[in-house]
Backbone bond lengths (Angstrom), bond angles and torsions (degrees), N, CA, C in turn:
res aa  C-N    CA-C-N  psi(-1)  N-CA   C-N-CA  omega(-1)  CA-C   N-CA-C  phi
1 M - - - 1.417 - - 1.517 106.99 -
2 I 1.373 119.05 145.63 1.333 120.81 173.73 1.496 116.63 -77.91
3 S 1.293 118.41 127.17 1.527 120.28 177.91 1.312 113.14 -59.53
4 R 1.406 119.30 141.57 1.397 124.12 178.16 1.587 107.81 -69.08
5 T 1.224 124.71 -21.93 1.470 127.08 -171.07 1.567 106.08 -83.74
6 R 1.282 120.84 -20.18 1.427 130.54 -173.59 1.646 108.59 -105.18
7 C 1.303 113.74 147.14 1.449 122.14 170.30 1.559 103.58 -68.33
8 P 1.328 111.39 150.83 1.414 113.50 172.16 1.524 111.19 -60.17
9 V 1.347 114.80 156.38 1.535 122.86 -172.24 1.573 105.39 -57.11
10 K 1.284 117.31 -45.35 1.427 117.92 -175.68 1.519 112.82 -55.64
11 Q 1.350 115.03 -41.86 1.458 123.48 -177.96 1.527 109.78 -71.11
12 Q 1.300 116.67 -41.20 1.478 119.14 177.95 1.476 109.08 -63.51
13 M 1.241 120.11 -37.74 1.517 122.84 -176.54 1.468 103.83 -69.96
14 R 1.243 117.28 -45.45 1.558 119.31 -172.23 1.558 110.32 -66.52
15 F 1.232 115.93 -35.53 1.486 121.76 -174.21 1.540 111.16 -97.94
16 G 1.247 116.36 -3.69 1.540 120.93 -177.56 1.539 112.37 55.01
17 R 1.309 116.48 53.62 1.435 125.07 179.12 1.549 113.04 -102.90
18 W 1.154 113.40 33.02 1.512 115.25 -179.78 1.543 100.58 -82.66
19 K 1.367 112.63 149.82 1.472 117.74 175.84 1.505 109.18 -78.69
20 R 1.333 115.10 139.81 1.459 117.42 177.27 1.498 109.76 -78.16
21 T 1.314 118.94 149.15 1.349 125.00 179.38 1.521 110.02 -86.26
22 G 1.334 121.69 155.70 1.453 120.12 -178.52 1.483 112.06 92.27
23 Q 1.388 116.06 -0.74 1.532 117.64 -178.29 1.556 107.85 -96.11
24 H 1.272 117.18 52.22 1.449 118.46 -176.38 1.483 112.65 -91.18
25 K 1.271 126.40 142.96 1.382 127.29 171.43 1.480 118.74 -74.78
26 G 1.413 114.79 -28.01 1.258 125.88 178.79 1.589 114.94 -110.04
27 L 1.324 117.67 169.23 1.446 114.77 176.82 1.546 110.23 -86.00
28 L 1.235 117.22 140.95 1.538 119.50 179.45 1.566 110.99 -90.12
29 T 1.315 116.32 146.86 1.473 122.34 178.70 1.613 98.99 -78.58
30 P 1.350 113.65 164.86 1.405 119.63 174.67 1.505 110.85 -58.24
31 E 1.431 124.07 -37.40 1.395 130.40 177.92 1.531 108.61 -68.61
32 E 1.149 117.34 -41.33 1.576 117.60 170.61 1.461 116.86 -60.67
33 R 1.185 115.07 -50.24 1.429 122.69 176.02 1.618 111.46 -57.00
34 A 1.275 115.21 -48.05 1.429 121.11 171.84 1.415 116.61 -52.70
35 R 1.440 113.43 -49.59 1.479 117.07 178.83 1.509 111.42 -61.39
36 I 1.308 118.48 -47.16 1.521 121.22 178.05 1.416 110.56 -58.95
37 A 1.337 120.75 -40.07 1.505 119.41 176.18 1.418 112.34 -59.40
38 E 1.479 117.20 -46.43 1.485 118.73 178.31 1.462 117.15 -60.47
39 L 1.436 111.18 -38.23 1.517 115.32 176.94 1.529 112.32 -68.73
40 Q 1.304 121.04 -31.52 1.419 125.71 177.37 1.507 109.63 -65.57
41 E 1.396 115.04 -41.03 1.478 119.38 -175.57 1.602 106.24 -68.04
42 L 1.272 112.40 -38.60 1.604 114.17 175.13 1.476 113.54 -66.81
43 L 1.318 112.89 -39.88 1.432 112.80 174.34 1.577 118.63 -61.05
44 I 1.326 115.80 -40.52 1.492 122.23 169.37 1.436 109.99 -51.75
45 E 1.365 117.11 -56.64 1.357 116.55 -178.78 1.529 121.20 -57.76
46 C 1.313 111.10 -31.92 1.543 118.82 173.43 1.397 108.32 -71.51
47 F 1.336 120.73 -44.35 1.398 118.78 -179.16 1.574 119.29 -52.15
48 V 1.475 102.19 -45.53 1.463 116.25 -179.33 1.521 110.28 -64.04
49 E 1.227 114.19 -47.36 1.521 120.89 176.55 1.594 110.33 -57.26
50 H 1.364 110.21 -46.84 1.449 117.66 -175.15 1.626 107.28 -59.76
51 R 1.337 118.55 -40.86 1.345 119.15 -177.49 1.585 111.51 -69.08
52 G 1.315 114.38 -39.01 1.450 112.96 173.21 1.456 117.07 -67.52
53 A 1.316 119.42 -34.46 1.442 124.77 -179.41 1.558 107.02 -66.66
54 T 1.304 110.20 -44.75 1.569 115.40 178.88 1.678 111.78 -61.50
55 A 1.258 114.17 -37.48 1.371 117.87 178.02 1.464 115.06 -69.73
56 E 1.307 117.22 -32.91 1.436 122.82 -179.08 1.475 106.81 -88.39
57 G 1.292 128.08 -2.33 1.464 126.87 -177.21 1.552 120.17 71.48
58 R 1.245 108.54 23.00 1.572 114.00 -178.57 1.496 109.20 -91.14
59 E 1.421 113.51 83.04 1.541 126.77 -171.06 1.646 107.04 -60.11
60 E 1.322 113.14 -46.85 1.538 111.68 -177.37 1.636 111.37 -58.85
61 R 1.314 114.31 -40.32 1.418 116.70 -179.04 1.472 109.93 -68.77
62 V 1.333 118.71 -43.57 1.395 124.19 -179.91 1.493 114.42 -54.68
63 K 1.508 114.68 -41.66 1.415 115.94 176.54 1.408 112.59 -73.13
64 S 1.422 124.63 -32.42 1.390 126.74 176.79 1.583 109.65 -63.55
65 L 1.340 116.37 -43.06 1.367 114.99 177.16 1.554 118.61 -69.79
66 E 1.338 112.99 -32.09 1.521 114.91 172.14 1.501 108.65 -59.85
67 A 1.319 117.44 -45.47 1.523 119.47 179.20 1.582 110.57 -58.79
68 E 1.215 113.71 -43.07 1.556 119.04 179.24 1.560 110.33 -63.29
69 I 1.356 117.26 -46.16 1.392 122.81 178.74 1.551 108.37 -59.44
70 D 1.370 118.69 -52.25 1.505 115.47 173.27 1.355 118.67 -53.90
71 D 1.403 119.55 -38.68 1.462 119.07 178.67 1.539 109.88 -70.53
72 L 1.202 119.97 -38.84 1.512 120.09 172.92 1.467 118.95 -58.18
73 L 1.411 110.27 -40.54 1.509 120.39 175.93 1.483 111.67 -63.61
74 N 1.449 113.34 -44.43 1.490 121.58 176.10 1.584 107.52 -53.74
75 K 1.344 117.35 -51.12 1.445 124.70 -177.37 1.529 113.42 -57.56
76 K 1.251 112.33 -46.49 1.402 124.40 174.97 1.487 113.86 -56.85
77 D 1.431 118.93 -48.58 1.371 128.65 173.08 1.529 111.39 -56.47
78 E 1.329 118.06 -42.94 1.410 120.85 -177.06 1.436 112.79 -68.65
79 V 1.423 119.43 -35.84 1.439 119.05 173.81 1.517 109.67 -62.79
80 E 1.328 115.75 -45.61 1.437 119.96 -172.18 1.615 109.78 -66.50
81 K 1.378 113.03 -32.24 1.425 115.01 -179.42 1.493 110.08 -74.21
82 W 1.181 124.42 -37.10 1.480 131.16 -170.15 1.633 99.25 -79.64
83 A 1.279 118.05 -27.84 1.458 117.64 179.66 1.587 108.82 -76.78
84 T 1.222 116.38 -34.88 1.477 128.24 179.64 1.574 106.03 -72.35
85 L 1.267 118.78 -47.54 1.544 117.43 173.74 1.438 117.42 -60.69
86 G 1.420 111.27 -38.19 1.490 116.09 -177.51 1.423 109.08 -69.32
87 S 1.224 122.30 -23.21 1.439 120.63 -173.56 1.494 113.51 -97.55
88 A 1.368 118.49 1.72 1.411 129.25 -175.19 1.546 108.59 -81.20
């Protein structure tokens, strides 16, 4: 499900409003950096597939991918949030 606090995936992709990585207030542990890198790889795969599904008009898959992208972004935000709180 797309978070109410975020623009829908299509709008974020169109306007280039994805958060840049590396903008953390605290220092990340090697485990946190690895987890973020893993999530980013999954996000890239989802974005590529989303673009293809959109071009092919596969609306169900597009919606499914948007939900998956939002979930991955939430997980990435959680890792970053806990890293920031841990360094406070």
